[in-house]
N, C-alpha and C positions, 0 to 999 in steps of 0.2 A: 535351182536344180532343173535341168532341162530334160533329163532322161525320165520320161513319164512312166515307163515300166518299173524302174527302180523306185520312183516316187510313190507309185501305187503300192508296191510291196512294203516300203517303209511305213507309209501312213496306215495301211491296213493293220500292220503289227501294233503300231501306236494306238490305233482305235480299239483293237482287241484288248490290249492291256488296260486301257482307260476304262472300258466298260466293265471288265472283270473286277477292277479295283474300286471304281466309284459308283457304279450302278446309277448313272445319270438319267435325267428326264428332260426332254425338250420343253422349253418355256413357251408360253403363249403371250407375248408382249402386246401391249395396246395397239401398236401400228399393224401387227398381223391381224388382230381381232377386227380392226377397222376395215380391212380388206374383205372380210367375209360378209357379204351382203345377200339378202334374200334372193334366191334364184340363181346366184352365181354357181358356176360349175368349177369345182376344185378337184384337180387331178392329184391324187396322193399315191402312195405305194406301200406295199407290205415289206418291212425291212428284212434283209438277209444278214444273218450273223450279227455282227456288231454295228451295223448301220444304225444311224440315229432314227428312232421310231417317231414318225409324224403323228401318232395316234392322238396326242393332246390337241394338235392343230385340227385334226379331223373332227374330234368331239366339238371343238369350238365352232368349226364351220357348219356342222350339222345343226348345232343349237341356234345358229344365225339364219338357218333356212337354206343353206347351200345344198346342191346335189354333189355327191361324191362319185368320182370315176377312178378306176385303177387302170394301169397299163395292161394291155394284152400283147404278149410277144410271141411270135411264131418261131423266128430264127434270127440269126445275126443280120441277114441281108434284108429282111422284110421290115418296113417301118412299123413301129409300135402304133397301136390305136388305143384310145381311151374308151373304156366301156363302163356303163353305169354299175354302181355297187351299193347295195343296201347292206348295212352293218351286220345283218343276220344271214346274208347270203353266203352259201358255201363257196370255198375257193378250191381251185384245182391246181395240180402241179404243172408248171410251165417249164420252159428251158431255163438253164442257168440257176436252178434252185428257186425260181420265182414261184410265188403263190399269186394266182390271178383268178378273176371270175371267168366262168365259161363265156365264150364269145357268143353273143347273140347278134341280132341284126342291127341293134342301135349302137352308134358311135357318137361320142360327145366331143364337142370342141371346147376345151377348157378355157376358163377366164383366168385361172390361177393354176400354176403347175408347181407342186412341191416335189423337188427332185433330190434324190440321195446324192451325196458327194463322197469322193475319196479325199480330195484336198480342195482348199479355197484360199484366196488371198483377200486383202482389204480392198482391192480394186474390183472385187466381185467377179473375178475369174474363177473358173472351176476346173477340176479334173474329175471325170466320171470313171465308170468301169472300163471304158475303152472300146465299146462296141458301136458307139455313135447313135444309139437309139434316141437319147434325149436331144442331141444336137439336131437330128432330123425333125424331131417333134417341135423344137423351138423354131426351126425354119418354117414348118408347116403352120404353126400358130404364133406368128410374130407379135400379135397384140396381147397374148397371155402374159400375165405377171409371173416372172420366173423367180421362185424362192428356193434357195438351196437350204437343205436341212442337214446339219452336221454337228459333230462334237467339237468343242473348242480346240482339242488337241490336233485336229485336222488342218488347222491354219498353218500356212507357210508364208514366208516373206514375199514371194513373188512367183507368179505363174506366167509363163510366156504363152499367150493364147495362139491357137492355130487360126488360120483364115476363116474357118467355118464356125468357130466358137462364138456363141452369143453370150455376152456377160449377163449375170444375174441382176435382178432388180434389188434383191435383198438376200441375206443369209440369216437364219435363226439357229442358235445353238442353245445349250443348256444355260448359258450365261448372258447372252445378249442378242440384240437385233442389230444387224450391220447393214447400213445403206451408205450411199455417198452423200 
């Protein structure tokens, strides 16, 4: 399917129905756990609606001694930045129903980026929300390990990547760890 707008609508409906029916949780497989090393900066996110919740991965990363960052978004045109987040720190309302830390002076360069997905394929291509925030972040931090976080129902047969799309290094779902 090449119409990304329709693909997003269809997969959001499937994701909503799946979460309402199954109440799934993301797994923390051994390969993911191995990536979490002391001092690594892991960029996570606070899920919106039926997005897959990376909380189990965040708990594992914290236990391994990683620092956690969350995206801070101003608007569609401004690149997101990753800011430190302590698990007890308050979050504020951002644009697009985002929950994010208040922006301070410190920005972090992530070693690992956990990114929400709308759709993915086995070639590790992704479809996101469509604003390009993560595409620009991947370009800004090309050495960061890119891990998509999604529900298994979000898998599609094939995604035709755009020229600016960076493939993921792995995808984690409630069922499996997907790599090449």
